[in-house]
KENUPA-115482 format. One record per residue (C-alpha): residue number from 1; residue in three letters; x, y, z. Coordinates in Angstrom, 3 decimals. Each point is the difference from the previous one (the first is absolute). Layout:
BEGIN
(r NUM "ala" (X Y Z)),
...
END
This chain:
BEGIN
(r 1 "unk" (20.458 21.082 -6.009)),
(r 2 "unk" (2.010 -3.261 -0.039)),
(r 3 "unk" (1.614 -1.069 -3.229)),
(r 4 "unk" (-0.904 -3.596 -0.792)),
(r 5 "unk" (2.552 -0.619 -2.758)),
(r 6 "unk" (3.167 1.866 -0.894)),
(r 7 "unk" (-0.721 -0.411 -3.717)),
(r 8 "unk" (-3.696 0.891 0.447)),
(r 9 "unk" (-0.762 -3.311 -1.729)),
(r 10 "unk" (1.457 1.111 -3.326)),
(r 11 "unk" (3.278 0.097 -1.869)),
(r 12 "unk" (-0.280 3.380 -1.675)),
(r 13 "unk" (2.185 2.021 2.383)),
(r 14 "unk" (-0.562 3.720 -0.606)),
(r 15 "unk" (-1.151 -0.237 -3.614)),
(r 16 "unk" (-3.507 1.318 0.549)),
(r 17 "unk" (-3.072 -1.691 -1.424)),
(r 18 "unk" (0.447 -3.269 -1.909)),
(r 19 "unk" (-2.260 -1.461 -2.659)),
(r 20 "unk" (-2.818 -2.366 0.873)),
(r 21 "unk" (-0.299 -3.549 -1.309)),
(r 22 "unk" (-2.718 -2.610 0.392)),
(r 23 "unk" (0.436 -3.107 2.137)),
(r 24 "unk" (0.090 -3.131 -2.165)),
(r 25 "unk" (-2.378 -1.832 2.319)),
(r 26 "unk" (-2.609 2.459 1.283)),
(r 27 "unk" (0.495 3.006 -2.360)),
(r 28 "unk" (0.542 2.388 2.911)),
(r 29 "unk" (1.953 3.145 -0.914)),
(r 30 "unk" (3.371 -0.043 1.788)),
(r 31 "unk" (3.028 2.332 -0.236)),
(r 32 "unk" (2.639 -1.616 -2.214)),
(r 33 "unk" (2.687 0.140 2.699)),
(r 34 "unk" (-2.246 -1.595 2.629)),
(r 35 "unk" (-1.190 -2.933 -2.132)),
(r 36 "unk" (1.699 -3.362 0.504)),
(r 37 "unk" (1.417 -1.439 -3.213)),
(r 38 "unk" (0.185 -3.730 -0.751)),
(r 39 "unk" (1.909 -1.122 -3.090)),
(r 40 "unk" (-0.346 -3.563 -1.282)),
(r 41 "unk" (0.628 -1.931 -3.196)),
(r 42 "unk" (-2.840 -1.628 -1.913)),
(r 43 "unk" (0.635 -3.386 -1.594)),
(r 44 "unk" (-1.817 -0.465 -3.292)),
(r 45 "unk" (0.982 -3.675 -0.345)),
(r 46 "unk" (-0.634 -2.973 2.278)),
(r 47 "unk" (3.045 -0.932 2.141)),
(r 48 "unk" (0.478 -3.447 -1.555)),
(r 49 "unk" (-0.155 1.342 -3.550)),
(r 50 "unk" (2.276 2.909 0.931)),
(r 51 "unk" (2.620 -2.429 1.348)),
(r 52 "unk" (-0.038 -1.973 -3.253)),
(r 53 "unk" (0.252 3.145 -2.106)),
(r 54 "unk" (2.914 1.326 2.089)),
(r 55 "unk" (1.862 -3.285 -0.445)),
(r 56 "unk" (-0.453 0.466 -3.746)),
(r 57 "unk" (1.558 3.473 0.216)),
(r 58 "unk" (-3.155 2.072 -0.393)),
(r 59 "unk" (-0.298 3.430 1.632)),
(r 60 "unk" (-3.327 0.397 1.816)),
(r 61 "unk" (-1.087 3.563 0.666)),
(r 62 "unk" (-1.732 0.641 3.315)),
(r 63 "unk" (-1.594 3.433 0.315)),
(r 64 "unk" (0.371 1.941 3.236)),
(r 65 "unk" (-3.228 0.809 1.857)),
(r 66 "unk" (0.046 3.038 2.303)),
(r 67 "unk" (-2.772 0.336 2.559)),
(r 68 "unk" (-0.493 3.045 2.229)),
(r 69 "unk" (-1.956 -0.494 3.226)),
(r 70 "unk" (-1.426 2.416 2.553)),
(r 71 "unk" (1.182 -0.647 3.569)),
(r 72 "unk" (-3.140 -1.867 1.079)),
(r 73 "unk" (0.119 -2.381 -2.987)),
(r 74 "unk" (3.760 -0.493 0.472)),
(r 75 "unk" (-0.612 -1.046 3.620)),
(r 76 "unk" (-2.849 -2.279 -1.089)),
(r 77 "unk" (2.139 -1.784 -2.613)),
(r 78 "unk" (3.027 -0.243 2.301)),
(r 79 "unk" (2.218 2.371 -1.994)),
(r 80 "unk" (0.476 2.094 3.159)),
(r 81 "unk" (-0.201 -1.410 3.509)),
(r 82 "unk" (-1.864 1.632 2.863)),
(r 83 "unk" (2.567 1.541 2.374)),
(r 84 "unk" (-0.199 1.227 3.561)),
(r 85 "unk" (-0.017 3.737 0.676)),
(r 86 "unk" (3.601 -0.095 1.250)),
(r 87 "unk" (1.180 -1.772 -3.158)),
(r 88 "unk" (-1.850 2.473 -2.212)),
(r 89 "unk" (1.894 2.902 1.565)),
(r 90 "unk" (3.401 -1.723 -0.155)),
(r 91 "unk" (-0.072 -0.898 -3.695)),
(r 92 "unk" (0.468 3.563 -1.295)),
(r 93 "unk" (2.945 0.907 2.228)),
(r 94 "unk" (3.617 -0.393 -0.951)),
(r 95 "unk" (1.834 -2.435 2.212)),
END
């Protein structure tokens, strides 16, 4: 049977079974090593007010938001691009 991806679509290597997490968007259960992670910072203050506060020497905390997507939601939101079959096979190999 042909092997579609060298990594089998995951990053676990030979570690066995990995824990499942829920997709942030659709709540689908996905293996932790297969889920696509997007990290972003959340601004709690409007940009204009933040600029004025920074000029005054104020530290503005911005919490980090971590979102985990299943592959279909990651493709939908543009986190991962759709690749041709040849490109999918190449990406796992060492060059």
